[in-house]
N, C-alpha and C positions, 0 to 999 in steps of 0.2 A: 517337263511340261505337262500340266494336267489336261486330261481329255474331257472337256466340258460336255460334249455331245453324249459321251457315254454316261457321265454323271447324270445328266438331265433325263436320259432314257431310264436309268435305274431308279431315279427319284420318282419319276412318272409312274413306273411299274409298282413301286412301293405304295404310292398314293392310291392307285387303282386297287391294289390288293387289299389295302386297308379298308376301302369303301366296300369292296366285295364281301369280305369277311364280316364287316360290321353289319351290312345289309342281310347277309345270310343268318347271322346270329339273332337279329331282330326278327326275321321271318320265322325262324324256328320257335320263338317264344310267343308269337302273335297268334291270337284267336279271334273269331268273330264274336263280338260282345253284344251287338245289336243288329237285328235283321228284321225288317218289316215285311219281307216277302217280295213277290213279283207284281208288276203293274196290273191293275184290273180293268184298264180301259174306260173308267168312269170319268176322270177328270185330268185336265192339264191346267196347272196354276203357275202364273208367271213367276220366274225367278230371275232377276235381271240387275246387273250392275248399272250404276248411273252412267249415261253417256249423253251426247249432244241431243237435245230435244226428247229425251227419254227419261222418265222418273225411275229412280231406284225403286224396285219392288221386291219385297222379301216374303217368302213362304217358309214356315217353320213347322216342325212336328217334334213330338217329345220322345224322350228316351229315359230309361232309368239304369243307374249303375249301383249294384248292390254292395260294391266295396271300392276302395280307391284303385284307380285304373290309369294307366298311361295310354292314351289314344294315339295310334300310329298312322291311321288311314281311314278312308271312307269311300263308299261308292254311291252314286246317285243316278237315277234313270229319268230321262226326259225326252221331249219331242222338239225337233228343229224343223225348219221349213223344208219341204222337198228339195232334193238335189243340192242342199247346202253342203259344201265341203267341210269335213271335220276340222280342217286347219282354221276355219272361221271361228271355232271356239277359242277365243283369244285369252280369256282369264277366268279363273275361279277363286272366289273368296268364301271362307267359312267363318261363321260366327256361332257361338254358343250362349244361351241365355238361361238364367234361373226362371222359376215360375213366379209370376205376379203374386204377391206385391213386393218381393225382393227386388232391389235395384230399380225401384219405381216411385213415382209420386203417388201418394195414396192419402185421400181419395183421388181416383182418377178424374179426367176431364168431364166425363158424361157424354162424350161424342160418339160413343159405341154402346150397343146394347148391354155389354157386360165385358169385364176384364178378369172374371173369375177363371182360373186355370189357364190364363194366357201366358205368352212369354213376357218377361219383364220389359220395362221401358228401354233399357240399355243393355248391351251385350256385356259379357265377362271379358274385360280388357285383355287379360292374360291368355285367353283362348282363341283369339282372333288369328286366322291364317290366311295368307293371300299369296297367290302365285306371283303377283307383281312385286311382292316384297321378298320373294324366294323362301317363304316359310312353308310353302307347300309346292308340290309338283303335281301334274295330272296328265292323264292320257285318255283319249276318247276312242270308242269303237261303235260301229253301227251294228244294232241288233236286228233291225227290221226296217226296210226301206219304205214300207207302207203301213203305218201304224195309226189307228183312229181312237179318238176319245169322244165320249158322249157330250161333254160339256167342257167349258173353259172359263177361267177367271183371269182377265188380262188388265182391262181399264176400269171395270165396274167396281171400284174399291172406294166407297163413299161413306161419309159420316151419316149417322142416323138423322132423320128418318128415311133416308134414301139408300140404306144399305142393302136392301133385298132387291136384287136385279134378276135373280133366277139364272145367272151366268150368261155367257156370251156365245153359247152354241158349240156345236162339234167342230173338231179339227183333225186334220190328217197330215202326217209328216214323217220324218225319219226318227225312229226310236233309237236313242243313243245312251250308252252307258259310260259314265265318266268315273274312272278310278283315280282317287286322290291319296297322295302320300304326304303326311305331315313331316317335312324335313326338320321341323322343330316340333317334336311330339308334345301332346297336350296332356298335362297331369290334372286329374279331377278327383276330389273326394267322392264317396258314395253320395247319391242324391238323385233328384228328379230335375231334368234339364230339357231344353229345346235345342235342336240342331237346325241351322239355317244356312244353307248354301246359296250363293249367288253366282250366275254365269253370264259372261259377256260374250255374245255372238255377233261377230261383225256382219252387219246387213240383215240381222234377224233377231229372234228371241229364243229363249229356252223355256219351254213349258214343263215344269216339274210334274211327273206323273204320279197319280194316286195309287195306293196299295189298299188291300182289303182292311176294313175295320169291322169286327175285330180281326186281328192278325191270324192268318192260316199258314200252313206249311207251303213253302220251305222257311217261312218266317218263324220267329219265336215270340209268343205272346208277351206283352208287357203289363205287369200289374198296374192297375190304375191308368191304363192307356187313355190319353187325351186326344182330342181331334186336332187337326191341322188348322193353323191360323195364317193370316196374311195381312200385310200393310204396304202402302207406298209412302213416299216422302211427303205426300200431302196429308196423309192420316197420322203419321208418326207424332208422338210416341205410342199412340193406340194401335190395337190390332183388332181384326175381325175374324170370327170363326167362318171358315170358308163355306162349310155346310149349313150350319145353324143360322148365320147372320146374312150370308150373300145368296146362296142358292135356295135355301129354305127346304121345302118338302119335295119329294118325288112327285112329279106331275101325274104319273100314271097311278101309282099306289098310294099316294098321300102320306108316305112315310118320311119323317125328318131325316135328312141326309147328313152324315158325317164322313170325314175322310182321314186316312193316314196318307203319308207320302212315301215313295219307294226309296229307301236308303238303307245302308248298312255301316256300321262302325267297327273297326278292328283295333285291337290293343292287347295290352298285358296287364293281367290282374296282379295287384300287389298284395303279398301275403301279410305284410305288416307295415302299417303307416301311422304317423302321428295324426292328431286332430288339428285341423287348421285353426289358427287363433290361439292355440295353447302354446305356452312358453317352451315346452320341450318337443314341439312338433318336428322341427328340423332334425334334432339329434335322434329321435325315435325313428323317423323315416330313413335317414341315412344309415342307421344301424340295420334296420330291416332290409334295406337294399343289399347291403354288404352280406348279410346272412343268406338272403334268397338267392343271389347270383354269385356269391363267392368273393367278390370284391367290387369296389366302385367301377374300376375300368371294365370289369365284366358286365356290370349292370348298365353302364352307358352303351356298350356294344349291343347287349340283349334288347335294350329299349329303344334303340335307333338314334341315340344322341351321338354327335360327332366326337365328343370327348367328355371327360368328367366335369369340366367347367360348365358347359351348358346344362348338363344334368343338375348340377348344384344350383344354378340359377333357376331352373324350372321348379325345383322343389322348394326353393326359398319363396318363390311366388305362390306355390301351392299352399305353403304353411301360413302365408300372409292373408289368405282369403277369409 
């Protein structure tokens, strides 16, 4: 007679061990590739998943990759209402965008002052990750129970000529840090992109916190650093510059305001990758992975993929961009 309970226990241990060693290998190869620094207390901009009687609202900031990269995770920092349990953070979704006019209708609608250097109209399909779809996981921790910002942008996201509202005033709440793991890593070629996280908070909202612009330590400056943009489903597909278009100038000093948002991205830099759209892209990339990591199974483990097949699928999507 076969002992099924022992077989199940051994099987479970094998699965757990495989996950542990895969995660360990991925962690050993991962580095922070983008870091905008710490919150500066100047702004909280709404970042909200759509829900009953609440418009979807997207806040995006840019980043640059100097070479092909596999993104494995991210962090974001924001404000939630005082005494809100961390368990009320129910979902996180991440989208990435090219820079306008790519993936966009051009010329644009004219409903906003400018679309130059904004995120595109639509996201990069292959780069969307959602906890609800199990393509990312996340955890939250409280950094400060009583954190304040000087200004907010929540509802005042309007088409021109009503775009300049000067913001909706200060806010105080819990400063929280959300650590995101892409259970399906994101493969991107070198380029300039926008990072857009959205957070669903049951019974409240997530105000994405600003970071200094220009970026200062512990952040790493970005060449050609662009300011943060925002839109809701009433303004989409257009975007507004949070500083230039909505808040305007500093009331005290009269200085035009611009913002970065507080986030980091972690990943693995690829030593050799093909050029998306080229016929030999997939072959060159797979050869490069095998050389960099020793074999494709080793590459899958090092990059955080569950096996070679999802790695192959991700790089096929990468080469098709």
